[in-house]
Every structure is written in structure tokens, then in C-alpha cells.
C-alpha positions in Angstrom: -48.8 -84.3 10.3 -48.0 -80.8 9.2 -50.6 -78.3 10.3 -51.5 -75.5 7.8 -52.5 -72.1 8.9 -55.9 -71.0 7.7 -55.7 -68.3 5.1 -58.1 -65.4 5.0 -60.7 -65.3 2.3 -59.6 -63.7 -0.9 -61.4 -60.6 -2.3 -62.8 -62.9 -5.0 -64.3 -65.2 -2.3 -65.8 -62.3 -0.5 -67.4 -60.9 -3.7 -68.8 -64.3 -4.5 -70.2 -64.7 -1.0 -72.0 -61.3 -1.2 -73.4 -62.2 -4.6 -74.8 -65.4 -3.2 -76.2 -63.6 -0.2 -77.7 -60.3 -1.5 -79.5 -59.7 1.9 -76.2 -59.7 3.9 -76.2 -56.0 4.6 -79.9 -56.0 5.4 -79.2 -58.5 8.1 -76.0 -56.9 9.3 -76.7 -53.2 9.1 -74.2 -52.4 11.9 -71.3 -53.0 9.6 -72.4 -50.4 7.0 -71.2 -47.5 9.0 -67.7 -49.1 9.1 -67.3 -49.5 5.4 -64.8 -47.1 3.7 -65.9 -46.4 0.1 -63.8 -43.8 -1.9 -65.8 -40.9 -3.2 -64.5 -41.4 -6.7 -65.8 -44.9 -6.7 -69.2 -43.7 -5.5 -69.3 -41.1 -8.3 -68.6 -43.8 -10.9 -71.3 -46.0 -9.5 -73.9 -43.3 -8.9 -75.0 -43.2 -12.5 -75.9 -46.8 -12.5 -77.9 -46.5 -9.3 -76.0 -49.5 -7.7 -74.7 -47.4 -4.8 -77.9 -45.5 -3.9 -79.3 -48.2 -1.6 -75.9 -48.7 0.1 -75.6 -44.9 0.8 -79.1 -44.9 2.2 -78.3 -47.8 4.5 -75.1 -46.1 5.6 -76.9 -42.8 6.3 -79.7 -44.6 8.1 -77.3 -46.6 10.2 -75.3 -43.5 11.2 -78.5 -41.6 12.1 -79.6 -44.6 14.3 -76.2 -44.7 16.0 -76.2 -40.9 16.5 -79.7 -41.1 18.0 -78.6 -43.8 20.4 -75.6 -41.7 21.5 -77.8 -38.7 22.1 -80.2 -40.8 24.2 -77.4 -42.2 26.2 -76.0 -38.7 26.8 -79.3 -37.4 27.9 -79.8 -40.3 30.2 -76.3 -39.8 31.7 -77.0 -36.1 32.3 -80.3 -37.0 33.9 -78.6 -39.6 36.1 -76.0 -37.1 37.2 -78.6 -34.5 38.0 -80.7 -37.0 40.0 -77.6 -38.1 42.0 -76.7 -34.5 42.7 -80.3 -33.8 44.0 -80.4 -37.0 46.0 -77.0 -36.2 47.6 -78.3 -32.7 48.6 -81.5 -34.0 50.1 -79.6 -36.7 52.0 -77.2 -34.1 53.4 -80.2 -32.0 54.5 -81.8 -35.1 56.0 -78.6 -35.8 58.0 -78.7 -32.3 59.5 -82.3 -32.8 60.5 -81.5 -36.1 62.0 -79.0 -34.5 64.3 -81.9 -32.5 65.9 -83.9 -35.7 66.7 -84.3 -36.4 70.4 -87.0 -39.1 70.5 -87.9 -42.3 68.7 -91.2 -40.8 67.6 -89.6 -37.8 65.9 -87.0 -40.1 64.3 -89.8 -42.4 63.0 -91.8 -39.4 61.6 -88.7 -37.9 59.9 -87.6 -41.1 58.3 -91.1 -42.0 57.1 -91.6 -38.6 55.4 -88.1 -38.4 53.9 -87.9 -42.0 52.6 -91.3 -41.7 51.0 -90.5 -38.4 49.4 -87.0 -39.0 48.1 -86.7 -42.8 47.9 -90.3 -43.8 46.9 -90.7 -45.9 50.0 -94.4 -46.3 50.7 -93.4 -48.6 53.6 -90.4 -48.5 55.9 -89.3 -50.4 59.0 -86.2 -50.0 61.2 -85.9 -53.3 63.1 -83.8 -53.3 66.2 -83.0 -56.7 67.6 -82.4 -56.2 71.3 -84.4 -56.1 74.5 -87.6 -54.2 73.6 -88.2 -50.7 75.0 -91.2 -48.4 74.8 -91.1 -47.2 71.2 -93.8 -44.5 71.8 -96.2 -46.1 69.4 -93.8 -45.8 66.5 -95.1 -47.7 63.5 -91.7 -47.9 61.7 -89.2 -48.4 64.5 -89.6 -51.8 66.2 -87.7 -53.6 68.8 -87.6 -57.4 68.7 -85.7 -60.0 70.8 -82.4 -61.0 69.2 -83.7 -64.6 69.0 -87.0 -63.6 67.3 -88.3 -65.3 64.2 -87.4 -62.3 62.0 -83.9 -62.2 63.3 -83.5 -65.8 62.4 -85.1 -65.4 59.0 -82.4 -62.9 57.9 -79.4 -64.5 59.4 -77.6 -64.6 56.1 -78.2 -60.9 55.6 -76.4 -60.1 58.8 -73.7 -62.6 58.1 -72.8 -60.9 54.8 -73.5 -57.5 56.2 -74.4 -56.0 52.7 -77.6 -54.4 51.4 -80.1 -56.7 49.7 -82.2 -55.5 46.8 -85.3 -57.1 45.4 -84.4 -60.7 46.5 -87.2 -61.3 49.0 -89.7 -64.1 48.6 -93.4 -63.6 49.3 -93.1 -65.1 52.8 -90.4 -62.6 53.7 -92.4 -59.7 52.5 -95.4 -60.9 54.4 -93.3 -61.4 57.5 -92.1 -57.8 57.3 -95.1 -55.9 56.0 -98.0 -58.3 56.5 -99.6 -56.3 59.3 -99.3 -53.0 57.5 -102.1 -51.7 55.2 -101.2 -51.9 51.5 -98.4 -54.4 52.0 -99.7 -56.5 49.2 -98.8 -53.7 46.7 -95.1 -53.8 47.5 -93.1 -54.4 44.2 -89.6 -53.5 45.2 -87.6 -53.9 48.5 -84.3 -52.9 50.0 -82.8 -54.2 53.2 -79.8 -52.5 54.7 -78.2 -54.3 57.7 -76.4 -52.5 60.5 -74.2 -53.7 63.3 -73.9 -51.8 66.6 -71.9 -52.6 69.7 -74.5 -54.7 71.5 -77.3 -55.2 68.9 -77.9 -55.5 65.2 -80.8 -54.4 63.0 -81.8 -53.3 59.5 -83.6 -50.6 57.6 -86.3 -52.1 55.4 -87.9 -50.2 52.5 -90.8 -51.2 50.4 -91.9 -49.5 47.2 -94.9 -49.9 44.9 -92.6 -49.1 41.9 -91.0 -52.1 40.2 -87.2 -52.3 40.4 -87.0 -49.1 42.5 -83.9 -50.2 44.4 -80.5 -51.4 43.1 -76.9 -51.3 44.2 -74.9 -48.2 43.5 -74.9 -44.5 44.5 -78.5 -44.5 45.9 -77.9 -47.5 48.0 -74.7 -45.9 49.4 -76.8 -43.0 50.5 -79.3 -45.3 52.1 -76.6 -47.1 53.9 -75.4 -43.7 55.2 -78.9 -42.9 56.5 -79.1 -46.3 58.2 -75.8 -45.8 60.1 -76.8 -42.3 61.3 -80.3 -43.6 62.4 -78.7 -46.6 64.2 -76.4 -44.3 66.2 -79.4 -42.1 67.1 -81.5 -45.0 68.2 -78.7 -46.3 70.4 -78.3 -42.8 72.0 -82.0 -42.3 72.5 -82.4 -45.8 74.0 -79.5 -45.2 76.3 -81.1 -42.0 77.6 -84.4 -43.8 78.1 -82.7 -46.5 80.1 -80.8 -44.0 82.2 -84.0 -42.1 82.9 -85.9 -45.2 83.9 -83.1 -46.3 86.2 -83.0 -42.9 87.9 -86.7 -43.0 88.7 -87.5 -43.8 92.3 -90.5 -46.0 92.9 -93.3 -44.4 94.9 
């Protein structure tokens, strides 16, 4: 059987279709800005009024597209400015972190900075290793490596990638349940970290919906997590060395 190639519609077919569908351009306004109508043709039709509505539609469509472009441009400029500010504040935070010499001072600095710059009303830095005296830090917590929370987030540590807004209610309760205002958490971010002899994660909770997502901001949070983990390891090492050097009375 010989196959015939479909031929495009003839101009007559298109004209007939448009006559039978007078609302075509009303339902497909996006194509109006792509039409190329010669000015002499428009001049000939202008006296009859047939082209007036078409021109109005074209102008309206172009204005709409121009408005969208301006909005996108403004949003892009705002995003760039926000990223620039966030990068600077994160750089300043990293310099402050280098001055930290205790778990309490690290806890206080992270709590203040993450709330101010990342809208984190709640934060936790969970360290899964033999617990040490955390100096009554509400945010930095040491748990056994075989604890329930460590088991609950096995997949997170297996993939070793940040997780945004994917927690079920039971997970949020397990993380923030004992903290005041935990029920108001609407957005979460979990950033895992692997150290030489322990693993852990930075947990952020925000009251703002869809606050956290993958991208530039999450890269900065990952950077903060790595610096904090290195500091925790160094501080804990100093604590253990001090404890071992004490002579029982």
C-alpha cells in the first residue's frame, strides 16, 4: 500500500476554518503577537473597521508579554541581590565561627544567625556519637549512633544530600516535639554531614511555607554545616583531652 504524505492546509482551508471559528483568536491570544500583517493591508482595511479589533488584541498581547518580561527581570534582579547579601552574611558568619571556642557559644551564634538570615525559628545540630556535656545547649545535641533518630534518618545519611520539605508529621514531632512552637513549623531543611568517626545533621525549621529549596541558599547552608561540624569535632576533642588530664582527688 502506498503511503501518501499529509499535505499542509491550503490558505483557502485556513480562511474557511477561521470563518467557522470566529473566536479562534480570542481563545489563542498568544499567536496574535506573532502575526505579520503588512501596513498597506492594514491601511486598506482600517476604513472598514475590520482590522481594529485585531490591532487591539495584538497591542494588548504585546503589552501583556512586555509586562511579564519586566516582572521576570525585576524578580531576577531581586534574586541576584538577595544571593549577594546572603553570600556576604554567610562569609561574615564563617569569620565569627572561627572565633568560637565552646559548644555554647557555637549554639548561640548559629541560633541567632540562622534565625536572622535563614528564617529558622528552630534549629538543631544533631551529633550521633558518644554524648558529652553540651553545656545546656538547646540546639546542639549528642545522641548515641544507634539512637532512634539516627535510625529514622538512615536514608538521609545514605544519600548524603540535603533534604527539603519532605518530612512527615512524625519526623517533625521527633525532631522538634519537645520544643515550644514546634507545631507551627511549615518548612524544614536537613543537611547531613559525615565526619571521621561520627555523622550528624543540621536541622532547620521555619514557620514560612516553602522557605527552603535546593540551590544557592542550600549550598551556603551546607557550607555552614561543614564548618560547624569541624568546630564541634575540635571542641569535643579538647573537652575529652581536658577530662583525661584531670587527676581524681
